[in-house]
N, C-alpha and C positions, 0 to 999 in steps of 0.2 A: 108385404113386409113380413119378415121372419119373426115369430113371437117366441120368447123364451121365458121360463119361470125365473123370477128374481127373488132373492131373499131380502125382505124389508129390514133395513138397519137404521140406526140413528147416530152414525159416527161423523158424517161429513156436513159441514156448515158453510154457508156463504157469510163472510165476515168483513168488517171494516177494520183495518190495522192502522193505528196512528203511529207513523214511523218516528215521531219525535219522542214519545214516551212508551211505545210498544204496547199500549193498551189495545184490547180487542173488543169490538162490539159485534157479537154474532147476530146476524139479521134473521136467519131462518135455517132450520135443518133441511138437508136435501135427502129425503127418504129414499132408501134403496141403495145408497152409495157408501161403501167403505174404502174403495180403492179408486185412484185416478191415474191416468196415464201420464208419464213424466213429460214436462215441457210441452204440454199440448192443451193450452187454453188461450183465450183471447177475449176482448171486450168491445162492445158496441156502444160508443159514447152517445150516438144519436138517440137510441132507444133504451139506454141503460140496461143492457143485457150482458150477462156473463156466460161464456161458452166453455165447456170442457168435456172430455171423455172419461167415463168411469163405469163401475159396476159394483156388485156386492161380493164378488168372489175372486178378484185379482187376476183372472185369466179371461182371454177373449171368449165370446164376442163382447165388444165395447158399445156403450150407448152414448149418444151425443146429447148432452144436457144443455138446455137454454134456460137460464135462471134470471128472473127479474131482480135487478140490484136494488130496486125500491122496496118491494114487498118480500123478496126471498122466494116467491112462488116459482115452482118448476113449470115453465111454459110448454116445453117439448122435451121428450126423452126417447127418441126413436133409436133403433139399432142403426149403427153407422159403420161401414156402408150397408145400406139396406137393399141395394139393387145389384150388388155383385160381391164376389168373394175378394178379400184383401184387407188392407189396413190403412187407416188414415192417421197422419201425424202432421205437426207443424201448423195448427190452426192459426189463421190470421184474419182479422176483420178489416175490410176497407170501408171506413166511415165516409169516404167520398162517394162511393156508388152503392153503399149498403149491400155488400156481398161478402159471404164467408168463404175464404179460400183455404186450401190445405194441399198437402202432397198425398197422393193415393199410390200405394204399393200393391201391385197385383198383376197377374198375367205376365210375369217375367220382367216387368219394367216399373218405373216410377214416373208419375205424371202430375203436373200442376192441374188442379181441379177446383171447381166451385161446388159448394154443398148447400142443399136445401135443409135448413135447420128443422123444419116441421116434419120432414119425412126421412131425413138421413140419406137421401139419394145423392150419389156422387156423379158429377158431370165433368168429364175429362176435357181439358183445353189443349194441352200439349205434353208430349212425352219428353223426358229429360235424358239425353244420351250420356252414358258414362257416369251416372250418379252412383256414389259409393256408400250411401247410408246416411241417415239423418243425424245431424249434430245440434243445430239450432236454427231458428228463423226469426225474422222481424219484418216490419212493413213500413213503407213510405206511402202514406195515403194521399199525399198531394200529387205525386207522379204515378201512383198506382203500381208501385214496384214491390214484388215479393222477393225478399232477400233470404237466402238459405245457404247453409254450409253443410258439406258432407264430411267435414273433418280435415280435408286437405285443400279444398278450394271453395270459393264463394260464388254462387250463382245469383245474378241480378236479373230478374225476369219481369217483363211487362205483363202484369196480371190480366190486362184487358185483351191482349192478343196471344199470350203464352210464349212470346219470343224471348230467347235468352239474349240480353243486351251485353252483359259482361260475365266473364268466368275466370277471374284472376286466382292465383294461388293464395292461400291464406293459412297460416300456421295455427297452432293451438290457442286461439283467442276465444274466450268464452264470455258468457253473460252479455251478449251483444244486443243493443237496443237502438232503434232509430229515433232520433229527436225530430219530430215533425214540425216543431216550432222553429227550430234553427237549421233544419235540413242537414243534420250531421249524424254520423254513425259512431257509436262509442262501444268499447268493450274492454276486457281485462286480459292482459297477457300474463297468465299465471306463472309461467316459467321465469319471466323477468320481474315479476311483482310490480307491475306498472299499469296505470290507466291510460288508454290510448284512444285517439280518434282514428277513423279508418276511411280511406278514399274508396268510394264504391267501384270506380272503373278499374283501379289497379290493385286493390287490396293492400295498398301501402299503409303501414302503421306510423302514426305520428304520436310519440310518447308525450303525455301531458304532465304526469306526476308519478313519482314512485309510491308504492304501497308497502305496508308491513309484510313480512314473510307470511303467506297464507295459502290455503287451498280453498277451492270452491266446492261446497258440498253438492251432491246430486239432487238438487232441489231447484225448481223454477222460482227462485226468490230473488228477482232483480227487476227493476223498472226505472222509469224516469218521470219525475215531476217537472214537466216542461215549463210551467209558469214560474215556479220557484227556482228553476235552474238547479235541480238536485238529482243526482244519480244515486240510486239506493240498491244495495245488494247485501246478501248474506255471505260472510266469509268465515272460514275456520282458521283461527289464529293458532299457528303452530307453537307459539311460545307460551300459551296460556295453560293453567292447571288442567289436569285430565278430567276433572269433574265436569267442567263446562268449557267448551272451546269455540263455540259459535258466537259471532258478533255481527250486529247489523251496522253496516257502514253507510254514511251519508256523505257524498262528495259534491263539491261545486263543479258543475259540468263545464264552466268557463276556464277553470284553472286546474281541476283535478285534485284540489286540496281536500283533505279529510276534514269535514265539518264536525262530524261526531262519530264515535265508535262505542256502541252500547251493547253490553252483555245481553245475549238473546235467550230468553227463558223458554224457547220452544225448540222442538226437534233436537233434543240433546242426546238422544240415544238411538243408535243404529240397530239395536237388538231387541229392546223392550217395546213391543208393539203397542203398549198402552200409553206410551209417551206422546202427548199431544203435539201437533206441529201446525205451521202455516206455510202453505206452498201455493204455487200458481199465482204469482203477483200480477195484477193488471191495474194500471193507474187511469182514473177518469180525469183527464186533463181539462175538461170543461168545468168540473166541479171540485177539483182538488182533493179527490178521495182515492185512497189505495184499497182496492178490493183483493181478497185472497180467500182460498179455500182453507178452512180450519178443521183439521182432523182432530176431533175432540171426543174420544171414546167414552162410553158411559163409566168405565172404570179406568183410572189412570193412577200412576204411582208417583209420589205418594198421594193418597186421597184420604180425607177424613170427613165423616159425617157426625153430627151431634144430635142428641135427642133430649127432651125436657120431661121432667116428672114433677108435678102434673103439667100437661100441655097448656092448659088455660087456667093459670092461678088467679085466685081472687086477691083483692088488696090485703096486704099483711101476711100472705102465705108464702113461705120459702119455696124455691124451685131448685132442683138438682139437675145438673147437666152431665151427660156421659158422651165422651168422644170415642168413636169407633174407627180405627184405621183399616184400610183395605188389606186383604191378604197379600203378603209380599213386602210390606213396609219393613225396613231394617232399623232396629234400635231407635224407634221414633221418640222425639221429645215433644212436649205440648206447652203451648202458651195460650191461656185463656184471656179474653178481652171483654170488658164490660163497657159498652158505649165507646169502643175504640181505645180504651185505656187498659194496660196490662194488669191482670189480677190473678190470684191463685198461685199454685206451685206447679212444678213439672209433674202433673198427674193427669190421668185420663178422665178425672171427674172434677166438677166444681159446683159449689152450692152458693146461690145468691139468697141470703137469709132475709133480705128486706127489699124485694123487687119494687120498682116504681113503674108507673105507667110509661110506656115508650122505651124502657130499657131494651138494649140489643146485646145479645151474647153470641160470641163466636170463638172458635179455637183455631190456632195456627199450628200445624204439624210440620216438624222438620225431620226429613228422612235422612238417616245416617249423618248426624251432625258432625262427625269426625272428618267428613269430606271438606276440602277447602271451601267449596261453595255448595252447601247442602240444598237438595231440592225441597221446596216447600209447597204446602197446599193449605189454603184457608177455607174453612167450612162456610157453608151458607149461614148467615146470621139468623138467629131466632129472636124474634121480638116477643116481649112479654105483653100479652093482650089483656090488659085490665079494662079496656074499653071505657076509659074515663076521658071526657072532654076531647074527643077525637076531632081532627080537622085535616084538611088536605089543601095544599096550595100548588099552583102550577107556575112554571117559569120556562122561559125560552131564551137561549143566547142569541137567537137570530130571527126574531119575529118580524123584522123589517128586512126583506130580501128582494132580490130581483126575480122576475117571473121565471118559473121553472125550477128554481132552486129548492132544495129540501129544507123544510123547517122542522126543527126538533123541539118537542115539548116534553117536559119532565114533571111528574107529580111527586111531591114530597108530603109524606103523611106524618101525623102526630097521633100516637095511640092507635096505630092501624092494626094491631093484632098480629097474629102469626103470618097469615096469608091474605091480606086485604085484596079485594078486586077493584078494578078501576073501569069505569065506563066513560069514555071520552065522547064529547059532543062538539059538533060544528054547527053553529047557528041553531042549537037546540036539538039537532038530529044526531042519533047515536052513530058512532063510528069507532074504529080501533078494535083491538083484540084482547082487552082486559089487562094489559100490562101497564106498568107505571111510566111508560114512554110512548110517544106518538110521533110518527114521522109523516109529514105531508109534503107533497110536491105539486098539488093542484089547487092550493088555496087562492081565493080571489081577494082582491083588496077590500078590507072592511069585514071579512069573515071573523066571527067570534068563536074562540076555542075555550072550552071549559071541561071539567072532569068531576064525576061523581064517584066517591069511594064508599065501598061497603065492607065492613069488618066482619070476619068470620066468628062472630060471637052472638050468643042468644040475646044479649042486651044492647046490641049495636043498632045504630040508625044510619041511614045514608048521610054522607057529608058532601056538600057541594063546594067546589073550589071557586076561586076568583076567575074572571074572564080576561083573556088576552085578545086584543084586536090585531089582526094581521095587517101589516102594511106591505103590499106587494107592488113593487116598482116595475114599470115596463122596460123590457130590454130594447136597446136600439138594434136596428138591422143594418147590415153592411153588405153591399155588393161592390167589390172593387172594380170589376169589369172583366171582360174576357181576356185571356192571355193574348199577347200581341207580339208582332215581329217588327223590328226596326233595322235600318242600315247602320253600319259603323259611323259614329259621329252625329247621328240624328238624335234629337230630343223629342220628348213627348210629355204632354200635360195629362196627368191622371185625374179622371173625373169620376170618383166613386158615387154610388147611389146610397144615401144614408137616411134612415128615419130616426126621429127622436131629437131631443134637445141635447146637443153634444157639447161637452165642456172641454174635452182634451182629445187631440189627435196625435198619434205616434206611429211613424213609419219605421220599420226595421227591415234590412239594415239601412242606415242613413246614407250609405255610400252613393255618390252620384245623384243626390237629390238636392235641389236648391234650398228646400226648407222641410225637414222631416217632421215638423209639427204643424204643417199646413194641411188643409183639407184637399187642396188641389196642387200638389207639388209638381215641379218640372223634373222629369227623370232623364238623365243623359248617360245611361250605363255604357261602360266600355266592353263589358262581357255580359253574357246572359245572366240575369239576376231575378230572383223571386222576392218581391216586396210584400210585406205583411202590414196591413193597417189595423191598429188597435184603437177603437174609439171608446171613450168613457162618457156616459151621459151625466147630466147635472145631478142625477140621483145616485151616481156611483156605479152604475151597471155597465159592464164591458161587453164588447162584441168584436169579432175578428173577421178578416177577409184577406185573401191572397191574390196576387197578380204576378204572372211570370212574363217578363219582357225578354224576348230572345233577340240577341244581336246577330243578325244573319249575314254571313259572308257568302258571296257568290260561289257557285260550284267551281272548284279548281282541283284537277286530278294530278297525282304524281306522274312523272314522265318515265319512271323506271322502277323495277323492283328486283330483289335477289332472293328467290325461294331456296335458300341453302340451309335452312334449319337453325340459323344462329339467333333467331328471335328478333331480328331487325329487318324490316321491309320484306318479310317472307310472303306477304299476301298483298295483292293488288286490290285495293278497296277504296270506297268513297271515304275520305277523311271524316272522322266523327264530328269534328268541330265545324265543318262546313257542309255536312250532308243535308240534302233536301229532306224535309220531313216526310214526304210521300214520293215514292218512285213507282213507276209502272214496270220498268225493266232495266236491267243492267247486264249487257252482253259483251263478250270478248270474241273476236274473230281472228283467224290466221290470214295469211296473205292470199289464200285461195278462197276467202269468204266463208270458210267453214266455221260455224259457231262452236267455240270450245267451252264457253261458260255462260250461264244464264241464272238470274235470280230476280225476285221482286222485293227482297229484303235489303234495306240500305246498310244493314250491319254485317252483311256477308260479302266476302271477297273471293278472288280467284287465286288458287295456290300454285298455278303453273302446271297443273296436271290436266289430262283429258283422257277419260275412260281408263284411269289408273296408270297412265303412262306420262313420264316427264315430257314436257314440250321443250324444244331446243331454244337456245338463246336466239334473240332476234326481235323484230318489231311486230307488234300486234295492234289491231284496231279495236277500240272500245266505243260503245254507244250507250247513252243513258237517256231514258225517257222519264220525265219527272214533272211535278207541279212546283213551280217557283213559289217559295213561301212569301215573297214580297208582293208579287203581282197576282198570284193565284192562277196564272196562265200555265197551260201545258207546254213544256219545252222539250226539245231534243238536243243533246250535246254529244259530240264525238271527238275523237282524237286518237293518238297513238301512244303506246307504252313499250318500252324496251325491256325484255326479259333477259336478265344477266345471270349466267351460272358460273 
């Protein structure tokens, strides 16, 4: 592996973004990263890992970062590619087979590849002919489909084999995401200002709803909350004031209706590099959490810090505070707050003449208030540490959860001083990092969580909090069964394997089921359908499973084709809707038994040429060797086809 010297920086963070109120919870800084490659991240729901490429200096070579979404720790950061020259883009993680896929550009071509996150090694699966450059990508993890656009067409690739299944034309449709819960592809047609669903096989656009006049900024800030049915994206509103023009939109994916449009306080400047932003959205649809990379530089505009004199006052002693704006702040105004209530005048100093134990002081700076929406920054609050009657209590909004879910504990202090430290304990054993919050994903039922606070004062003593007993409920397990094949008109009773005490069954879609709320419904699909079973235990824990029922039509080949370039019947091929799942060979012969065409790919057909020359009109013989999906037997079929020119 090639080793390079990297500058350690503290600008990039893995964060949780609440798309309802736009609050940010930064989990951990990712050391050594100040720049990330655009639209090149993905997420592993199984192991809660976030992947992206970045480095410290904005130019190649790039490093592939694997970051734990639970702790924020960097698990791997190898050079990528590490085993060859070239570039990687379009990272997509298959949660079905736990494989990281991407496009590799190098050696004069572009190839679908899988990547080893621990080493950065690239392993090529198949070269993509005629690929014109990366635009966007998404992934169907149920059918293992890597979906990518080069700006003019859309490639739908079987990631397991590397075979190109479809390659329809597709215009300038952006922010495209695959909804794995409902097996649908969504995107935004920016030129028409509308939200569309897209047919994979043809690229056909199906308008769902109009959107306000907007443009899409060059940020990977779009994703889908599958369980809530929400499509989330960042749009630049062309009719907004020039000070702030970015809004976070939340759409209903069933109707396209705009549920909310919220002014976005991040990524407001394209020129000021100190302006913080959030990019590279990835949604954990198992846990309902939106992860993003938060570029949060140590100096941002406007920024304000405050200092106190004296730092540790005694009871009855006044305290003076001074606000210091960063270099570059324009005509700043100041608003001081005491315990969250406005005090003082518009000045960079404030004096609290009678401080009380537990008082908290902060300052809000507004930069260039003449702007329609002035950029603001709030200083870190300074607590007055009189160290009188200190206490700490802990709370949790979700101490009763399902197994594997994250439990958040928060410590609230009284008279905690300027910088109190917190020692968390689980069953009396120290854990945590000294912060006032603790996140746990591996608690056992009955575990007791508590916290000890130490104040940074010479007269302070440790304070012990209350205890919270965790209630951890078992998750049910669901195995719906192996995908199956039926004949048209046939019915099948589904017998899933389920553990746990189940209170509720829900099959979706309910189409062609005798009872979508039954544990063992009878399915009589007319067309191939993927059913999902959602079970909810008596404890309120949910689990999911899917089953694909293929309605198999016997092999029936067309009796003629016209390879005249008009886009209609130009290729003699196995019809997609009746194609055998596995073929050994597909051959075409002329009347002298000369083989003109051969393939073992059911998606490829004969275009009427042999050795680069057009073949004359007439009758030709075809032969297909395949495995019948219904019987599992090896079959041979043959017949004739008429070539018409």
